[in-house]
LUMVEX-154992 format. One record per atom (N, C-alpha, C): residue number from 1; chain; residue in one letter; x, y, z. Coordinates in steps of 0.001 Angstrom, whole numbers, always signed. Layout:
<nodes>
    nr   kette   rest        px        py        pz
   NUM       A      a         X         Y         Z
...
</nodes>
This chain:
<nodes>
    nr   kette   rest        px        py        pz
     1       A      m      +919     -1079       +95
     1       A      m       -48       -75       -51
     1       A      m      +827     +1285       +75
     2       A      t      +698     +2026      -991
     2       A      t     +1429     +3341      -939
     2       A      t      +765     +4375      -178
     3       A      i     +1515     +5001      +635
     3       A      i     +1021     +6256     +1382
     3       A      i     +1663     +7517     +1036
     4       A      t      +804     +8407      +328
     4       A      t     +1394     +9702      -143
     4       A      t     +1031    +10731      +963
     5       A      s     +1775    +11869      +729
     5       A      s     +1621    +12970     +1837
     5       A      s      +211    +13482     +1874
     6       A      d      -585    +13370      +775
     6       A      d     -1979    +13732      +757
     6       A      d     -2910    +12745     +1678
     7       A      i     -2520    +11472     +1605
     7       A      i     -3256    +10486     +2422
     7       A      i     -2923    +10912     +3879
     8       A      v     -1739    +11115     +4287
     8       A      v     -1345    +11431     +5626
     8       A      v     -2134    +12565     +6169
     9       A      k     -2100    +13555     +5302
     9       A      k     -2851    +14753     +5798
     9       A      k     -4218    +14624     +5865
    10       A      a     -4900    +13649     +5087
    10       A      a     -6313    +13427     +5152
    10       A      a     -6667    +12725     +6417
    11       A      f     -5779    +11808     +6730
    11       A      f     -6109    +10955     +8158
    11       A      f     -5552    +11754     +9401
    12       A      a     -4548    +12599     +9271
    12       A      a     -4000    +13098    +10464
    12       A      a     -3756    +14781    +10324
    13       A      p     -5036    +15365    +10206
    13       A      p     -4823    +16829     +9924
    13       A      p     -4296    +17625    +11105
    14       A      t     -4327    +16984    +12286
    14       A      t     -3731    +17492    +13494
    14       A      t     -2310    +17165    +13791
    15       A      g     -1756    +16304    +12968
    15       A      g      -533    +15781    +13019
    15       A      g      -443    +14445    +13848
    16       A      k     -1555    +13983    +14162
    16       A      k     -1575    +12689    +14804
    16       A      k     -2800    +11988    +14269
    17       A      l     -2829    +10472    +14397
    17       A      l     -4077     +9850    +13978
    17       A      l     -4769     +9654    +15336
    18       A      r     -6096    +10118    +15397
    18       A      r     -6957    +10045    +16438
    18       A      r     -7896     +8811    +16210
    19       A      a     -7726     +7882    +16945
    19       A      a     -8516     +6522    +16688
    19       A      a     -9601     +6501    +17764
    20       A      s    -10890     +6446    +17380
    20       A      s    -11967     +6213    +18190
    20       A      s    -12215     +4742    +18465
    21       A      i    -12115     +4510    +19946
    21       A      i    -12196     +3153    +20532
    21       A      i    -13238     +2953    +21348
    22       A      n    -14061     +1939    +21119
    22       A      n    -15299     +1507    +21808
    22       A      n    -15215      +386    +22839
    23       A      l    -15204      +727    +24085
    23       A      l    -14925      -309    +25109
    23       A      l    -16253     -1140    +25304
    24       A      g    -17325      -701    +24680
    24       A      g    -18573     -1472    +24843
    24       A      g    -18533     -2657    +24263
    25       A      n    -17678     -3115    +23344
    25       A      n    -17515     -4339    +22824
    25       A      n    -16094     -4878    +23263
    26       A      p    -16145     -5744    +24343
    26       A      p    -14964     -6211    +24866
    26       A      p    -14182     -7261    +23977
    27       A      i    -14859     -7652    +22857
    27       A      i    -14203     -8614    +22005
    27       A      i    -12988     -7744    +21296
    28       A      l    -13203     -6631    +21102
    28       A      l    -12398     -5833    +20312
    28       A      l    -11486     -4833    +21057
    29       A      a    -11924     -4366    +22234
    29       A      a    -11221     -3470    +22913
    29       A      a    -11566     -3524    +24422
    30       A      n    -10606     -3198    +25325
    30       A      n    -10828     -3432    +26852
    30       A      n     -9944     -2565    +27555
    31       A      r    -10122     -2275    +28818
    31       A      r     -9243     -1469    +29573
    31       A      r     -8575     -2458    +30757
    32       A      n     -7325     -2571    +30791
    32       A      n     -6766     -3290    +31843
    32       A      n     -7059     -2849    +33279
    33       A      a     -7678     -3609    +34063
    33       A      a     -8032     -3319    +35386
    33       A      a     -7073     -2930    +36283
    34       A      n     -5737     -3340    +36117
    34       A      n     -4670     -3061    +36887
    34       A      n     -3877     -1747    +36443
    35       A      t     -3624     -1613    +35089
    35       A      t     -2860      -629    +34614
    35       A      t     -3675      +536    +34018
    36       A      s     -5059      +377    +33766
    36       A      s     -5920     +1162    +33057
    36       A      s     -5558     +1399    +31494
    37       A      e     -4527      +660    +31054
    37       A      e     -4019      +734    +29475
    37       A      e     -5319      +111    +28712
    38       A      v     -5437      +733    +27587
    38       A      v     -6630      +307    +26618
    38       A      v     -5904      -549    +25615
    39       A      g     -6400     -1812    +25337
    39       A      g     -5822     -2684    +24433
    39       A      g     -6902     -3522    +23747
    40       A      g     -6333     -4348    +22810
    40       A      g     -7387     -5163    +21996
    40       A      g     -7115     -5192    +20529
    41       A      v     -7990     -5935    +19758
    41       A      v     -7639     -5969    +18399
    41       A      v     -7803     -4598    +17695
    42       A      s     -8858     -3893    +18083
    42       A      s     -8970     -2473    +17311
    42       A      s     -7839     -1761    +17711
    43       A      v     -7271     -1760    +18881
    43       A      v     -6121      -918    +19334
    43       A      v     -4845     -1273    +18417
    44       A      d     -4721     -2739    +18210
    44       A      d     -3491     -3218    +17451
    44       A      d     -3570     -2620    +16056
    45       A      l     -4918     -2672    +15505
    45       A      l     -5018     -2137    +14077
    45       A      l     -4810      -811    +14002
    46       A      a     -5156       +83    +14914
    46       A      a     -5015     +1490    +15002
    46       A      a     -3531     +1785    +15127
    47       A      k     -2866      +954    +15885
    47       A      k     -1356     +1207    +16140
    47       A      k      -667      +941    +14775
    48       A      a      -995      -168    +14073
    48       A      a      -401      -467    +12962
    48       A      a      -727      +559    +11817
    49       A      f     -1878     +1014    +11679
    49       A      f     -2209     +1963    +10812
    49       A      f     -1508     +3460    +10954
    50       A      a     -1425     +3753    +12252
    50       A      a      -569     +4935    +12634
    50       A      a      +809     +4809    +12088
    51       A      q     +1404     +3575    +12245
    51       A      q     +2826     +3349    +11940
    51       A      q     +2920     +3421    +10392
    52       A      k     +1955     +2851     +9676
    52       A      k     +2031     +3158     +8162
    52       A      k     +1975     +4497     +7703
    53       A      l     +1339     +5217     +8467
    53       A      l     +1182     +6719     +8048
    53       A      l     +2393     +7477     +8623
    54       A      g     +2999     +6922     +9492
    54       A      g     +4189     +7702    +10134
    54       A      g     +3805     +8738    +10977
    55       A      v     +2737     +8690    +11798
    55       A      v     +2307     +9611    +12665
    55       A      v     +2077     +9011    +13943
    56       A      p     +2096     +9925    +15117
    56       A      p     +1743     +9376    +16548
    56       A      p      +232     +8864    +16478
    57       A      l       -10     +8084    +17537
    57       A      l     -1496     +7575    +17652
    57       A      l     -1862     +8212    +18820
    58       A      e     -3227     +8663    +18824
    58       A      e     -3972     +9139    +20066
    58       A      e     -5202     +8216    +20095
    59       A      l     -5445     +7659    +21194
    59       A      l     -6792     +6816    +21374
    59       A      l     -7814     +7808    +21961
    60       A      v     -8993     +7699    +21325
    60       A      v    -10113     +8569    +21864
    60       A      v    -11097     +7476    +22384
    61       A      v    -11085     +7305    +23645
    61       A      v    -11925     +6100    +24160
    61       A      v    -13205     +6374    +24596
    62       A      f    -14332     +5438    +24263
    62       A      f    -15591     +5711    +24623
    62       A      f    -16162     +4387    +25364
    63       A      d    -17326     +4521    +26002
    63       A      d    -17857     +3295    +26735
    63       A      d    -19002     +2595    +25910
    64       A      a    -19439     +3419    +24726
    64       A      a    -20556     +2868    +23963
    64       A      a    -20219     +3189    +22576
    65       A      a    -20837     +2207    +21672
    65       A      a    -20612     +2238    +20222
    65       A      a    -21155     +3558    +19626
    66       A      g    -22390     +4010    +20091
    66       A      g    -22950     +5320    +19570
    66       A      g    -21972     +6411    +19692
    67       A      k    -21483     +6572    +20847
    67       A      k    -20629     +7731    +21171
    67       A      k    -19288     +7707    +20232
    68       A      s    -18875     +6444    +20040
    68       A      s    -17573     +6378    +19163
    68       A      s    -17953     +6775    +17845
    69       A      v    -19070     +6316    +17223
    69       A      v    -19690     +6631    +15930
    69       A      v    -19721     +8233    +15837
    70       A      d    -20367     +8845    +16780
    70       A      d    -20502    +10287    +16837
    70       A      d    -19213    +10963    +16771
    71       A      a    -18245    +10553    +17580
    71       A      a    -16917    +11189    +17466
    71       A      a    -16403    +11213    +16000
    72       A      v    -16457    +10244    +15292
    72       A      v    -15889    +10199    +13907
    72       A      v    -16710    +10975    +13016
    73       A      k    -18126    +10967    +13264
    73       A      k    -18940    +11812    +12356
    73       A      k    -18640    +13301    +12546
    74       A      a    -18383    +13627    +13787
    74       A      a    -18049    +15015    +14295
    74       A      a    -16549    +15449    +14028
    75       A      e    -15815    +14448    +13396
    75       A      e    -14269    +14672    +13098
    75       A      e    -13602    +15026    +14480
    76       A      q    -13921    +14356    +15451
    76       A      q    -13320    +14515    +16751
    76       A      q    -12255    +13328    +16729
    77       A      a    -12414    +12472    +15864
    77       A      a    -11597    +11266    +15688
    77       A      a    -11272    +11098    +14070
    78       A      d    -10264    +10508    +13680
    78       A      d     -9977    +10305    +12302
    78       A      d    -10370     +8948    +11799
    79       A      i    -10265     +7950    +12584
    79       A      i    -10748     +6698    +12148
    79       A      i    -11457     +6158    +13465
    80       A      g    -12340     +4958    +13179
    80       A      g    -13089     +4277    +14147
    80       A      g    -13262     +2842    +13802
    81       A      f    -13901     +2171    +14724
    81       A      f    -13917      +766    +14550
    81       A      f    -15406      +385    +14900
    82       A      f    -16246       +55    +13872
    82       A      f    -17735       +14    +14022
    82       A      f    -18197     -1214    +13409
    83       A      a    -19486     -1609    +13796
    83       A      a    -20277     -2690    +13073
    83       A      a    -20839     -1818    +11959
    84       A      i    -20710     -2457    +10728
    84       A      i    -21409     -1814     +9593
    84       A      i    -22915     -1848     +9776
    85       A      d    -23620      -679     +9506
    85       A      d    -24971      -467     +9665
    85       A      d    -25337      +715     +8704
    86       A      p    -26372      +564     +7969
    86       A      p    -26768     +1761     +7077
    86       A      p    -26994     +3084     +7739
    87       A      l    -27621     +3050     +8915
    87       A      l    -27714     +4337     +9617
    87       A      l    -26376     +5047     +9843
    88       A      r    -25314     +4275    +10123
    88       A      r    -23929     +4724    +10472
    88       A      r    -23332     +5131     +9245
    89       A      g    -23750     +4754     +8029
    89       A      g    -23105     +5157     +6853
    89       A      g    -23232     +6533     +6383
    90       A      q    -23974     +7215     +7051
    90       A      q    -24320     +8700     +6871
    90       A      q    -23290     +9508     +7576
    91       A      g    -22121     +9852     +6773
    91       A      g    -21023    +10651     +7285
    91       A      g    -19836     +9835     +7466
    92       A      i    -19840     +8541     +7361
    92       A      i    -18646     +7672     +7606
    92       A      i    -18571     +6816     +6333
    93       A      r    -17339     +6730     +5889
    93       A      r    -16888     +5599     +4868
    93       A      r    -16441     +4393     +5404
    94       A      f    -17103     +3153     +5227
    94       A      f    -16756     +2027     +5842
    94       A      f    -15711     +1195     +4950
    95       A      t    -14841      +480     +5524
    95       A      t    -14143      -606     +4744
    95       A      t    -14870     -1764     +4803
    96       A      a    -14509     -2776     +4106
    96       A      a    -15080     -4176     +4320
    96       A      a    -14943     -4689     +5768
    97       A      p    -15588     -5522     +6145
    97       A      p    -15371     -6057     +7559
    97       A      p    -13999     -6703     +7743
    98       A      y    -13373     -6582     +8909
    98       A      y    -12165     -7391     +9163
    98       A      y    -12536     -8482    +10155
    99       A      v    -13543     -8462    +10886
    99       A      v    -13987     -9557    +11862
    99       A      v    -15466     -9766    +11800
   100       A      l    -16021    -10808    +11981
   100       A      l    -17347    -11258    +11974
   100       A      l    -17641    -11804    +13390
   101       A      i    -18682    -11300    +14080
   101       A      i    -18953    -11594    +15302
   101       A      i    -20443    -11917    +15507
   102       A      e    -20992    -12937    +16210
   102       A      e    -22301    -13281    +16343
   102       A      e    -23156    -12516    +17360
   103       A      g    -24327    -12050    +16927
   103       A      g    -25268    -11493    +17960
   103       A      g    -26242    -12625    +18398
   104       A      a    -26417    -12762    +19717
   104       A      a    -27347    -13742    +20325
   104       A      a    -28322    -13346    +21292
   105       A      y    -29204    -14103    +21659
   105       A      y    -30248    -13725    +22780
   105       A      y    -29898    -14580    +23945
   106       A      l    -30098    -13969    +25180
   106       A      l    -29951    -14479    +26415
   106       A      l    -31260    -14408    +27293
   107       A      v    -31563    -15595    +27947
   107       A      v    -32857    -15681    +28689
   107       A      v    -32533    -16255    +30083
   108       A      r    -33402    -16079    +30991
   108       A      r    -33399    -16880    +32188
   108       A      r    -33561    -18240    +32078
   109       A      q    -32978    -19140    +32831
   109       A      q    -33072    -20473    +32787
   109       A      q    -34537    -21067    +32590
   110       A      d    -35389    -20492    +33347
   110       A      d    -36747    -20912    +33269
   110       A      d    -37730    -20227    +32245
   111       A      s    -37095    -19409    +31387
   111       A      s    -37824    -18803    +30392
   111       A      s    -38485    -19815    +29410
   112       A      p    -39732    -19674    +29015
   112       A      p    -40439    -20524    +27996
   112       A      p    -39907    -20439    +26529
   113       A      l    -39051    -19435    +26315
   113       A      l    -38400    -19179    +24997
   113       A      l    -37482    -20293    +24772
   114       A      k    -37502    -20992    +23590
   114       A      k    -36511    -21941    +23233
   114       A      k    -35563    -21666    +22043
   115       A      n    -36225    -20817    +21106
   115       A      n    -35530    -20623    +19935
   115       A      n    -35625    -18987    +19479
   116       A      n    -34841    -18575    +18667
   116       A      n    -34610    -17265    +18252
   116       A      n    -35973    -16811    +17558
   117       A      d    -36579    -17537    +16942
   117       A      d    -37763    -17158    +16260
   117       A      d    -39091    -16930    +16982
   118       A      e    -38915    -17248    +18509
   118       A      e    -40010    -17195    +19331
   118       A      e    -39846    -15660    +20146
   119       A      v    -38829    -14972    +19844
   119       A      v    -38528    -13800    +20574
   119       A      v    -39553    -12564    +20197
   120       A      d    -39799    -12529    +18769
   120       A      d    -40509    -11447    +18237
   120       A      d    -41979    -11672    +18388
   121       A      r    -42465    -11483    +19482
   121       A      r    -44015    -11728    +19970
   121       A      r    -44379    -10670    +20907
   122       A      q    -45783    -10398    +20951
   122       A      q    -46315     -9423    +21757
   122       A      q    -45943     -9756    +23200
   123       A      g    -45564     -8830    +23938
   123       A      g    -45335     -9033    +25418
   123       A      g    -43974     -9317    +25644
   124       A      t    -43036     -9552    +24650
   124       A      t    -41679     -9771    +24871
   124       A      t    -40826     -8488    +24902
   125       A      r    -40100     -8430    +25927
   125       A      r    -39279     -7041    +25891
   125       A      r    -37761     -7564    +25587
   126       A      v    -36974     -6815    +24884
   126       A      v    -35720     -7269    +24529
   126       A      v    -34768     -6074    +24950
   127       A      m    -33924     -6450    +25827
   127       A      m    -32843     -5436    +26301
   127       A      m    -31675     -5342    +25402
   128       A      v    -31230     -4133    +25034
   128       A      v    -30026     -4014    +23931
   128       A      v    -29127     -2743    +24695
   129       A      g    -28098     -2756    +24059
   129       A      g    -27073     -1599    +24355
   129       A      g    -27500      -394    +23538
   130       A      k    -27728      +666    +24017
   130       A      k    -28262     +1825    +23303
   130       A      k    -27216     +2176    +22183
   131       A      g    -27725     +2341    +20984
   131       A      g    -26871     +2688    +19951
   131       A      g    -25941     +1626    +19328
   132       A      s    -26037      +391    +19897
   132       A      s    -25121      -693    +19376
   132       A      s    -25652     -1338    +18092
   133       A      a    -24654     -2056    +17459
   133       A      a    -25184     -2631    +16134
   133       A      a    -26411     -3492    +16274
   134       A      y    -26638     -4273    +17249
   134       A      y    -27820     -5071    +17377
   134       A      y    -29007     -4238    +17836
   135       A      d    -28811     -3104    +18512
   135       A      d    -29930     -2112    +18729
   135       A      d    -30428     -1696    +17318
   136       A      l    -29552     -1202    +16453
   136       A      l    -29920      -742    +15114
   136       A      l    -30643     -1803    +14355
   137       A      y    -30178     -2932    +14386
   137       A      y    -30578     -4187    +13543
   137       A      y    -31935     -4532    +14133
   138       A      l    -32063     -4632    +15253
   138       A      l    -33386     -5220    +15916
   138       A      l    -34429     -4140    +15963
   139       A      t    -34140     -2943    +16051
   139       A      t    -35130     -1858    +15712
   139       A      t    -35777     -1956    +14507
   140       A      r    -34997     -2355    +13335
   140       A      r    -35492     -2401    +12135
   140       A      r    -36310     -3882    +11958
   141       A      e    -35830     -4886    +12570
   141       A      e    -36274     -6153    +12304
   141       A      e    -37379     -6675    +13235
   142       A      l    -37463     -6309    +14422
   142       A      l    -38499     -6831    +15307
   142       A      l    -39830     -6080    +15131
   143       A      k    -40937     -6789    +14979
   143       A      k    -42278     -6135    +14670
   143       A      k    -43153     -6260    +15743
   144       A      a    -43085     -7243    +16687
   144       A      a    -44047     -7299    +17784
   144       A      a    -43457     -7061    +19074
   145       A      a    -42183     -7489    +19371
   145       A      a    -41509     -7492    +20748
   145       A      a    -41086     -5914    +20768
   146       A      t    -40981     -5623    +22039
   146       A      t    -40763     -4276    +22431
   146       A      t    -39136     -4136    +22793
   147       A      i    -38342     -3117    +22234
   147       A      i    -36909     -2889    +22734
   147       A      i    -36854     -1991    +23944
   148       A      e    -35932     -2368    +24862
   148       A      e    -35618     -1700    +26003
   148       A      e    -34071     -1328    +25890
   149       A      r    -33710      -199    +26223
   149       A      r    -32199       +13    +26037
   149       A      r    -31310      +469    +27470
   150       A      a    -30338      -313    +27463
   150       A      a    -29373      -204    +28516
   150       A      a    -28313      +972    +28163
   151       A      p    -27736     +1737    +28951
   151       A      p    -26853     +2793    +28647
   151       A      p    -25762     +2353    +27769
   152       A      t    -25094     +1206    +27988
   152       A      t    -24016      +571    +27118
   152       A      t    -24138      -936    +27113
   153       A      s    -23247     -1506    +26230
   153       A      s    -23524     -2982    +26041
   153       A      s    -23206     -3783    +27207
   154       A      p    -22155     -3372    +28029
   154       A      p    -21707     -4183    +29211
   154       A      p    -22859     -4105    +30232
   155       A      d    -23806     -3001    +30260
   155       A      d    -24883     -2994    +31234
   155       A      d    -26084     -3712    +30779
   156       A      v    -26169     -4381    +29622
   156       A      v    -27460     -5047    +29132
   156       A      v    -27991     -6150    +30160
   157       A      v    -26964     -7110    +30560
   157       A      v    -27405     -8034    +31436
   157       A      v    -27695     -7644    +32774
   158       A      p    -26936     -6753    +33313
   158       A      p    -27404     -6265    +34758
   158       A      p    -28764     -5558    +34689
   159       A      v    -29037     -4679    +33731
   159       A      v    -30278     -4010    +33625
   159       A      v    -31489     -4907    +33264
   160       A      f    -31048     -5956    +32401
   160       A      f    -32048     -7030    +31954
   160       A      f    -32592     -7667    +33271
   161       A      l    -31630     -8058    +34195
   161       A      l    -31861     -8696    +35352
   161       A      l    -32760     -7767    +36393
   162       A      s    -32240     -6783    +36544
   162       A      s    -32739     -5789    +37560
   162       A      s    -34286     -5133    +37142
   163       A      q    -34488     -5023    +35767
   163       A      q    -35780     -4655    +35336
   163       A      q    -36847     -5940    +34989
   164       A      g    -36365     -7078    +35155
   164       A      g    -37126     -8251    +34929
   164       A      g    -37692     -8268    +33401
   165       A      v    -36846     -7834    +32438
   165       A      v    -37108     -7973    +31098
   165       A      v    -36905     -9537    +30670
   166       A      e    -37541     -9850    +29492
   166       A      e    -37646    -11264    +29068
   166       A      e    -36409    -11663    +28300
   167       A      v    -35863    -10870    +27522
   167       A      v    -34733    -11113    +26819
   167       A      v    -33610    -10250    +26701
   168       A      a    -32327    -10592    +26794
   168       A      a    -31196     -9768    +26460
   168       A      a    -30563    -10030    +25207
   169       A      a    -30102     -9053    +24442
   169       A      a    -29495     -9269    +23120
   169       A      a    -28096     -8664    +23263
   170       A      g    -27219     -9300    +22566
   170       A      g    -25798     -8827    +22586
   170       A      g    -24995     -9811    +21808
   171       A      v    -23548     -9300    +21994
   171       A      v    -22453    -10090    +21401
   171       A      v    -22252    -11484    +22094
   172       A      k    -22419    -12490    +21290
   172       A      k    -22516    -13842    +21886
   172       A      k    -21371    -14029    +22903
   173       A      q    -20191    -13749    +22615
   173       A      q    -19177    -14087    +23647
   173       A      q    -19231    -13349    +24861
   174       A      q    -19781    -12121    +24884
   174       A      q    -19927    -11465    +26139
   174       A      q    -21162    -11952    +26946
   175       A      l    -22239    -12521    +26370
   175       A      l    -23210    -13091    +26861
   175       A      l    -23012    -14356    +27506
   176       A      e    -22176    -15080    +26786
   176       A      e    -21631    -16413    +27296
   176       A      e    -20789    -16200    +28677
   177       A      s    -19997    -15187    +28669
   177       A      s    -19280    -14848    +29809
   177       A      s    -20274    -14540    +31064
   178       A      d    -21350    -13885    +30876
   178       A      d    -22433    -13563    +31817
   178       A      d    -23002    -14687    +32378
   179       A      v    -23429    -15564    +31444
   179       A      v    -23887    -16881    +31815
   179       A      v    -23040    -17609    +32865
   180       A      q    -21835    -17750    +32476
   180       A      q    -20787    -18434    +33364
   180       A      q    -20698    -17724    +34653
   181       A      r    -20694    -16419    +34653
   181       A      r    -20383    -15561    +35864
   181       A      r    -21497    -15466    +36802
   182       A      l    -22755    -15382    +36184
   182       A      l    -23800    -15190    +36960
   182       A      l    -24841    -16394    +37212
   183       A      g    -24823    -17479    +36424
   183       A      g    -25537    -18424    +36618
   183       A      g    -27198    -18230    +36466
   184       A      g    -27953    -19279    +36234
   184       A      g    -29257    -19078    +36177
   184       A      g    -29791    -18498    +34834
   185       A      l    -28898    -18473    +33786
   185       A      l    -29156    -17956    +32570
   185       A      l    -28757    -18854    +31442
   186       A      r    -29291    -18615    +30224
   186       A      r    -28813    -19482    +29089
   186       A      r    -29042    -18712    +27951
   187       A      l    -28154    -19125    +26833
   187       A      l    -28360    -18527    +25617
   187       A      l    -29291    -19247    +24593
   188       A      l    -30136    -18595    +23799
   188       A      l    -30887    -19326    +22851
   188       A      l    -29956    -19890    +21783
   189       A      p    -30258    -21111    +21131
   189       A      p    -29316    -21723    +20108
   189       A      p    -29013    -20814    +18873
   190       A      g    -27906    -20884    +18433
   190       A      g    -27643    -20136    +17224
   190       A      g    -27318    -18516    +17366
   191       A      r    -27870    -17812    +16285
   191       A      r    -27500    -16383    +16264
   191       A      r    -28680    -15810    +15680
   192       A      f    -28923    -14419    +16000
   192       A      f    -29945    -13724    +15205
   192       A      f    -29373    -12698    +14228
   193       A      m    -27943    -12529    +14354
   193       A      m    -27357    -11734    +13277
   193       A      m    -25913    -11966    +13336
   194       A      v    -25153    -11650    +12227
   194       A      v    -23760    -11633    +12148
   194       A      v    -23297    -10218    +12217
   195       A      i    -22498     -9669    +13115
   195       A      i    -22058     -8460    +13265
   195       A      i    -20816     -8245    +12426
   196       A      q    -20741     -7381    +11483
   196       A      q    -19757     -7149    +10544
   196       A      q    -18748     -5995    +11113
   197       A      q    -17546     -6211    +11646
   197       A      q    -16853     -5113    +12338
   197       A      q    -15909     -4595    +11306
   198       A      a    -15915     -3236    +11016
   198       A      a    -15135     -2653    +10090
   198       A      a    -14367     -1450    +10682
   199       A      m    -13591      -838     +9781
   199       A      m    -13017      +503    +10018
   199       A      m    -13728     +1502     +9338
   200       A      g    -13652     +2805     +9753
   200       A      g    -14337     +3814     +9069
   200       A      g    -13608     +5111     +9346
   201       A      t    -13817     +6068     +8230
   201       A      t    -13272     +7385     +8367
   201       A      t    -14388     +8505     +7984
   202       A      p    -14360     +9627     +8544
   202       A      p    -15226    +10601     +8032
   202       A      p    -15277    +10688     +6558
   203       A      t    -16502    +10839     +5997
   203       A      t    -16697    +10996     +4601
   203       A      t    -15992    +12106     +4014
   204       A      s    -15794    +13127     +4706
   204       A      s    -15226    +14345     +4168
   204       A      s    -13756    +14293     +3997
   205       A      r    -13100    +13143     +4421
   205       A      r    -11613    +12829     +4128
   205       A      r    -11282    +12561     +2763
   206       A      g    -12373    +12191     +1953
   206       A      g    -12247    +12016      +535
   206       A      g    -12135    +10443      +367
   207       A      q    -12333    +10123     -1061
   207       A      q    -12448     +8707     -1577
   207       A      q    -11003     +8077     -1407
   208       A      a     -9920     +8960     -1714
   208       A      a     -8633     +8388     -1802
   208       A      a     -8127     +8004      -271
   209       A      a     -8658     +8713      +613
   209       A      a     -8356     +8155     +2069
   209       A      a     -9121     +6896     +2426
   210       A      a    -10380     +6928     +1929
   210       A      a    -11185     +5681     +2136
   210       A      a    -10694     +4485     +1534
   211       A      d    -10280     +4692      +190
   211       A      d     -9619     +3533      -441
   211       A      d     -8292     +3063      +270
   212       A      a     -7472     +4061      +777
   212       A      a     -6224     +3546     +1480
   212       A      a     -6691     +2800     +2821
   213       A      l     -7765     +3222     +3413
   213       A      l     -8040     +2493     +4658
   213       A      l     -8504     +1050     +4339
   214       A      s     -9301     +1038     +3259
   214       A      s     -9873      -415     +2802
   214       A      s     -8857     -1226     +2447
   215       A      k     -7679      -688     +1789
   215       A      k     -6435     -1666     +1386
   215       A      k     -5747     -1997     +2722
   216       A      f     -5681     -1165     +3606
   216       A      f     -4981     -1558     +4884
   216       A      f     -5711     -2778     +5552
   217       A      v     -7047     -2628     +5649
   217       A      v     -7769     -3683     +6179
   217       A      v     -7647     -5157     +5420
   218       A      e     -7563     -4944     +3944
   218       A      e     -7504     -6209     +3225
   218       A      e     -6085     -6762     +3519
   219       A      e     -5101     -5877     +3544
   219       A      e     -3823     -6401     +3778
   219       A      e     -3684     -7011     +5180
   220       A      s     -4355     -6366     +6122
   220       A      s     -4230     -6872     +7624
   220       A      s     -4908     -8211     +7725
   221       A      k     -5816     -8423     +6861
   221       A      k     -6599     -9844     +6847
   221       A      k     -5707    -10763     +6163
   222       A      a     -5251    -10553     +4977
   222       A      a     -4435    -11305     +4126
   222       A      a     -3065    -11780     +4829
   223       A      s     -2573    -10849     +5594
   223       A      s     -1240    -11103     +6088
   223       A      s     -1265    -11955     +7387
   224       A      g     -2497    -12187     +7825
   224       A      g     -2635    -12910     +9195
   224       A      g     -2674    -12005    +10397
   225       A      f     -2530    -10710    +10198
   225       A      f     -2338     -9765    +11242
   225       A      f     -3653     -9832    +12110
   226       A      v     -4748     -9773    +11551
   226       A      v     -5920     -9851    +12352
   226       A      v     -6262    -11208    +13095
   227       A      a     -5880    -12223    +12379
   227       A      a     -6007    -13569    +13011
   227       A      a     -4926    -13601    +14195
   228       A      e     -3768    -13067    +14022
   228       A      e     -2890    -13058    +15067
   228       A      e     -3328    -12333    +16229
   229       A      a     -3838    -11105    +16062
   229       A      a     -4335    -10206    +17111
   229       A      a     -5583    -10928    +17877
   230       A      l     -6367    -11659    +17185
   230       A      l     -7307    -12380    +17722
   230       A      l     -7008    -13433    +18788
   231       A      a     -5769    -14145    +18303
   231       A      a     -5269    -15206    +19131
   231       A      a     -4506    -14570    +20344
   232       A      r     -3853    -13577    +19999
   232       A      r     -2909    -12977    +21081
   232       A      r     -3799    -12329    +22269
   233       A      h     -5081    -11943    +21894
   233       A      h     -6022    -11471    +22962
   233       A      h     -6884    -12532    +23470
   234       A      g     -6720    -13525    +23083
   234       A      g     -7522    -14898    +23465
   234       A      g     -9048    -14754    +23186
   235       A      i     -9284    -14138    +21966
   235       A      i    -10697    -13848    +21530
   235       A      i    -11136    -15246    +20751
   236       A      q    -12272    -15869    +21237
   236       A      q    -12768    -16967    +20714
   236       A      q    -14196    -16678    +20184
   237       A      g    -14603    -17354    +19066
   237       A      g    -15954    -17133    +18763
   237       A      g    -16019    -16004    +17593
   238       A      a    -15101    -15209    +17528
   238       A      a    -14999    -14291    +16427
   238       A      a    -14147    -14800    +15400
   239       A      s    -14378    -14488    +14038
   239       A      s    -13644    -14951    +13008
   239       A      s    -13225    -13833    +12047
   240       A      v    -12092    -14082    +11353
   240       A      v    -11540    -12984    +10407
   240       A      v    -12569    -12998     +9297
   241       A      a    -12876    -11923     +8717
   241       A      a    -13858    -11761     +7710
   241       A      a    -13216    -12124     +6401
   242       A      p    -13807    -12725     +5344
   242       A      p    -13219    -13020     +4124
   242       A      p    -12889    -11859     +3417
   243       A      a    -11859    -12103     +2452
   243       A      a    -11504    -10926     +1597
   243       A      a    -12537    -10334      +905
   244       A      a    -12435     -8964      +812
   244       A      a    -13498     -8235       +76
   244       A      a    -13535     -8624     -1469
</nodes>
């Protein structure tokens, strides 16, 4: 991938690459409880892209996907890491996905619900993280069930439990962790969606910048960088997206 001075200026108008990082999806980013350092697959990609540009990296960290998206749209960040969604495409140019993650439903052990297709019924409330990929998706797809929103994705199960909601929706791996940690809960079999995680940059940065970011993502998949990052951070259940 050839990086010209115009590409560098497009991505780093302040002299550094500001990367919007969402801690609401622990599969891709998290904060070390002991050191407070932010790390993860998305951080590794941000570091690698800043290195290609030859500029310093600044992490702009948020606790929810919606806030991370807004930061890029407002050009408070130069790149971000998001699940692809039509609504988010307004103001952001997305690459092809680099990672695929499953969205799943969680219920209490004694819930009468057995399958995903039983969720969309009158009287069923589904708890989601506000502004998350599955919030946007389920808002479009669910016709009879009611959507309730927790402040962030990590809050979904605690709020689901405290408010007595029937179903929690989220990233499968995070829900599996909640099942093991809390007990008395189970996941419905399979998935209700595949979350396509991509990189994005403000539309105003131009097509050449968007193309350069897309090439970086494709190279990162093809070289094994993304797979190695998933393995290094112990991420299971997420897979490298196929070549675009």
